[in-house]
Biotite code that builds the C-alpha atoms (Angstrom):
import biotite.structure as struc

atoms = struc.array([
    struc.Atom([3.634, -5.331, 2.346], chain_id="A", res_id=1, res_name="MET", atom_name="CA", element="C"),
    struc.Atom([1.407, -7.929, 4.034], chain_id="A", res_id=2, res_name="PRO", atom_name="CA", element="C"),
    struc.Atom([-2.204, -8.008, 2.866], chain_id="A", res_id=3, res_name="SER", atom_name="CA", element="C"),
    struc.Atom([-3.404, -8.315, 6.484], chain_id="A", res_id=4, res_name="VAL", atom_name="CA", element="C"),
    struc.Atom([-2.123, -5.817, 9.051], chain_id="A", res_id=5, res_name="PHE", atom_name="CA", element="C"),
    struc.Atom([-3.247, -7.658, 12.209], chain_id="A", res_id=6, res_name="ASP", atom_name="CA", element="C"),
    struc.Atom([0.279, -8.659, 13.262], chain_id="A", res_id=7, res_name="ASP", atom_name="CA", element="C"),
    struc.Atom([2.239, -5.827, 11.637], chain_id="A", res_id=8, res_name="ALA", atom_name="CA", element="C"),
    struc.Atom([4.139, -3.417, 13.885], chain_id="A", res_id=9, res_name="GLU", atom_name="CA", element="C"),
    struc.Atom([3.399, -5.441, 17.028], chain_id="A", res_id=10, res_name="GLN", atom_name="CA", element="C"),
    struc.Atom([6.206, -6.534, 19.300], chain_id="A", res_id=11, res_name="GLU", atom_name="CA", element="C"),
    struc.Atom([6.560, -10.301, 19.455], chain_id="A", res_id=12, res_name="GLY", atom_name="CA", element="C"),
    struc.Atom([4.318, -10.875, 16.426], chain_id="A", res_id=13, res_name="LYS", atom_name="CA", element="C"),
    struc.Atom([5.598, -12.423, 13.215], chain_id="A", res_id=14, res_name="ILE", atom_name="CA", element="C"),
    struc.Atom([4.071, -11.751, 9.812], chain_id="A", res_id=15, res_name="VAL", atom_name="CA", element="C"),
    struc.Atom([3.967, -15.055, 7.969], chain_id="A", res_id=16, res_name="SER", atom_name="CA", element="C"),
    struc.Atom([6.080, -15.253, 4.819], chain_id="A", res_id=17, res_name="ALA", atom_name="CA", element="C"),
    struc.Atom([3.217, -17.149, 3.166], chain_id="A", res_id=18, res_name="SER", atom_name="CA", element="C"),
    struc.Atom([0.771, -14.265, 3.645], chain_id="A", res_id=19, res_name="LEU", atom_name="CA", element="C"),
    struc.Atom([-0.134, -12.706, 0.288], chain_id="A", res_id=20, res_name="PRO", atom_name="CA", element="C"),
    struc.Atom([1.559, -9.371, -0.374], chain_id="A", res_id=21, res_name="ARG", atom_name="CA", element="C"),
    struc.Atom([0.053, -6.198, -1.804], chain_id="A", res_id=22, res_name="ILE", atom_name="CA", element="C"),
    struc.Atom([1.425, -3.057, -3.430], chain_id="A", res_id=23, res_name="ASP", atom_name="CA", element="C"),
    struc.Atom([1.562, -0.066, -1.116], chain_id="A", res_id=24, res_name="SER", atom_name="CA", element="C"),
    struc.Atom([2.079, 3.643, -1.657], chain_id="A", res_id=25, res_name="TYR", atom_name="CA", element="C"),
    struc.Atom([4.382, 4.860, 1.095], chain_id="A", res_id=26, res_name="HIS", atom_name="CA", element="C"),
    struc.Atom([4.744, 8.437, -0.128], chain_id="A", res_id=27, res_name="TRP", atom_name="CA", element="C"),
    struc.Atom([3.301, 10.389, -3.032], chain_id="A", res_id=28, res_name="VAL", atom_name="CA", element="C"),
    struc.Atom([4.937, 13.776, -3.662], chain_id="A", res_id=29, res_name="LEU", atom_name="CA", element="C"),
    struc.Atom([4.203, 16.044, -6.644], chain_id="A", res_id=30, res_name="VAL", atom_name="CA", element="C"),
    struc.Atom([5.289, 19.470, -7.874], chain_id="A", res_id=31, res_name="ASP", atom_name="CA", element="C"),
    struc.Atom([8.857, 19.017, -6.647], chain_id="A", res_id=32, res_name="LEU", atom_name="CA", element="C"),
    struc.Atom([11.032, 21.582, -8.411], chain_id="A", res_id=33, res_name="SER", atom_name="CA", element="C"),
    struc.Atom([13.935, 20.142, -10.407], chain_id="A", res_id=34, res_name="PRO", atom_name="CA", element="C"),
    struc.Atom([16.081, 22.823, -8.726], chain_id="A", res_id=35, res_name="ASP", atom_name="CA", element="C"),
    struc.Atom([15.792, 21.087, -5.350], chain_id="A", res_id=36, res_name="ILE", atom_name="CA", element="C"),
    struc.Atom([18.991, 19.106, -4.860], chain_id="A", res_id=37, res_name="GLN", atom_name="CA", element="C"),
    struc.Atom([18.152, 17.323, -1.603], chain_id="A", res_id=38, res_name="SER", atom_name="CA", element="C"),
    struc.Atom([15.482, 16.754, 1.015], chain_id="A", res_id=39, res_name="ILE", atom_name="CA", element="C"),
    struc.Atom([16.577, 16.773, 4.650], chain_id="A", res_id=40, res_name="ALA", atom_name="CA", element="C"),
    struc.Atom([15.536, 13.914, 6.923], chain_id="A", res_id=41, res_name="ALA", atom_name="CA", element="C"),
    struc.Atom([12.205, 14.807, 8.527], chain_id="A", res_id=42, res_name="GLY", atom_name="CA", element="C"),
    struc.Atom([11.654, 17.847, 6.304], chain_id="A", res_id=43, res_name="GLU", atom_name="CA", element="C"),
    struc.Atom([8.297, 16.559, 5.085], chain_id="A", res_id=44, res_name="PHE", atom_name="CA", element="C"),
    struc.Atom([7.369, 14.196, 7.892], chain_id="A", res_id=45, res_name="SER", atom_name="CA", element="C"),
    struc.Atom([8.797, 13.336, 11.264], chain_id="A", res_id=46, res_name="ASP", atom_name="CA", element="C"),
    struc.Atom([6.502, 10.891, 13.031], chain_id="A", res_id=47, res_name="GLY", atom_name="CA", element="C"),
    struc.Atom([2.878, 9.904, 12.906], chain_id="A", res_id=48, res_name="VAL", atom_name="CA", element="C"),
    struc.Atom([0.035, 12.288, 13.737], chain_id="A", res_id=49, res_name="ILE", atom_name="CA", element="C"),
    struc.Atom([-3.235, 10.577, 14.734], chain_id="A", res_id=50, res_name="PRO", atom_name="CA", element="C"),
    struc.Atom([-5.697, 11.052, 11.876], chain_id="A", res_id=51, res_name="GLY", atom_name="CA", element="C"),
    struc.Atom([-2.937, 11.998, 9.439], chain_id="A", res_id=52, res_name="GLY", atom_name="CA", element="C"),
    struc.Atom([-1.304, 15.283, 8.512], chain_id="A", res_id=53, res_name="LYS", atom_name="CA", element="C"),
    struc.Atom([-3.086, 18.205, 6.902], chain_id="A", res_id=54, res_name="ASN", atom_name="CA", element="C"),
    struc.Atom([-2.652, 18.583, 3.210], chain_id="A", res_id=55, res_name="GLY", atom_name="CA", element="C"),
    struc.Atom([-2.170, 18.259, 0.424], chain_id="A", res_id=56, res_name="PRO", atom_name="CA", element="C"),
    struc.Atom([0.035, 21.381, 0.739], chain_id="A", res_id=57, res_name="GLU", atom_name="CA", element="C"),
    struc.Atom([3.568, 20.495, 1.817], chain_id="A", res_id=58, res_name="ALA", atom_name="CA", element="C"),
    struc.Atom([6.984, 22.189, 2.188], chain_id="A", res_id=59, res_name="PRO", atom_name="CA", element="C"),
    struc.Atom([8.901, 23.653, -0.756], chain_id="A", res_id=60, res_name="LEU", atom_name="CA", element="C"),
    struc.Atom([5.735, 24.315, -2.777], chain_id="A", res_id=61, res_name="GLY", atom_name="CA", element="C"),
    struc.Atom([4.967, 20.613, -3.142], chain_id="A", res_id=62, res_name="THR", atom_name="CA", element="C"),
    struc.Atom([1.817, 18.598, -2.539], chain_id="A", res_id=63, res_name="ARG", atom_name="CA", element="C"),
    struc.Atom([1.556, 15.193, -0.869], chain_id="A", res_id=64, res_name="GLN", atom_name="CA", element="C"),
    struc.Atom([-0.955, 12.593, -1.948], chain_id="A", res_id=65, res_name="GLY", atom_name="CA", element="C"),
    struc.Atom([-2.814, 10.250, 0.357], chain_id="A", res_id=66, res_name="ILE", atom_name="CA", element="C"),
    struc.Atom([-0.769, 7.113, 0.980], chain_id="A", res_id=67, res_name="ASN", atom_name="CA", element="C"),
    struc.Atom([-1.721, 3.636, 2.209], chain_id="A", res_id=68, res_name="ASP", atom_name="CA", element="C"),
    struc.Atom([-0.425, 4.143, 5.750], chain_id="A", res_id=69, res_name="TYR", atom_name="CA", element="C"),
    struc.Atom([-3.948, 4.683, 7.137], chain_id="A", res_id=70, res_name="GLY", atom_name="CA", element="C"),
    struc.Atom([-4.983, 1.168, 6.089], chain_id="A", res_id=71, res_name="GLU", atom_name="CA", element="C"),
    struc.Atom([-3.199, -0.104, 9.179], chain_id="A", res_id=72, res_name="GLY", atom_name="CA", element="C"),
    struc.Atom([-5.544, 1.942, 11.364], chain_id="A", res_id=73, res_name="TYR", atom_name="CA", element="C"),
    struc.Atom([-8.878, 0.726, 10.016], chain_id="A", res_id=74, res_name="VAL", atom_name="CA", element="C"),
    struc.Atom([-11.063, 0.052, 13.039], chain_id="A", res_id=75, res_name="GLY", atom_name="CA", element="C"),
    struc.Atom([-9.062, 2.356, 15.340], chain_id="A", res_id=76, res_name="ASP", atom_name="CA", element="C"),
    struc.Atom([-11.116, 5.566, 15.674], chain_id="A", res_id=77, res_name="PRO", atom_name="CA", element="C"),
    struc.Atom([-8.260, 7.434, 17.389], chain_id="A", res_id=78, res_name="GLU", atom_name="CA", element="C"),
    struc.Atom([-5.916, 6.847, 14.443], chain_id="A", res_id=79, res_name="MET", atom_name="CA", element="C"),
    struc.Atom([-8.327, 6.604, 11.485], chain_id="A", res_id=80, res_name="ALA", atom_name="CA", element="C"),
    struc.Atom([-7.841, 9.238, 8.803], chain_id="A", res_id=81, res_name="GLY", atom_name="CA", element="C"),
    struc.Atom([-6.058, 10.223, 5.621], chain_id="A", res_id=82, res_name="TYR", atom_name="CA", element="C"),
    struc.Atom([-2.288, 9.913, 5.786], chain_id="A", res_id=83, res_name="TYR", atom_name="CA", element="C"),
    struc.Atom([0.173, 11.936, 3.706], chain_id="A", res_id=84, res_name="ARG", atom_name="CA", element="C"),
    struc.Atom([3.856, 11.189, 4.143], chain_id="A", res_id=85, res_name="GLY", atom_name="CA", element="C"),
    struc.Atom([3.457, 9.859, 7.683], chain_id="A", res_id=86, res_name="ASP", atom_name="CA", element="C"),
    struc.Atom([6.078, 7.404, 8.798], chain_id="A", res_id=87, res_name="ALA", atom_name="CA", element="C"),
])
């Protein structure tokens, strides 16, 4: 993931290959029962909610941790918040 989000997710913008990269947590899910055989597409998240989703309680008795998705919204008061599983 690029260390600077200024050009990320913007049409016509290119994120330079020479830009330093950072680790990113896309999704943190805990308390998932070993009996669960599959997770349907969109079962935990289907889109982005401004300010992030409520939590940490999530479907199937699980909990979602705060991920790094909100870092891309720093400085945007309409989108700022704590993001859990948004994408």
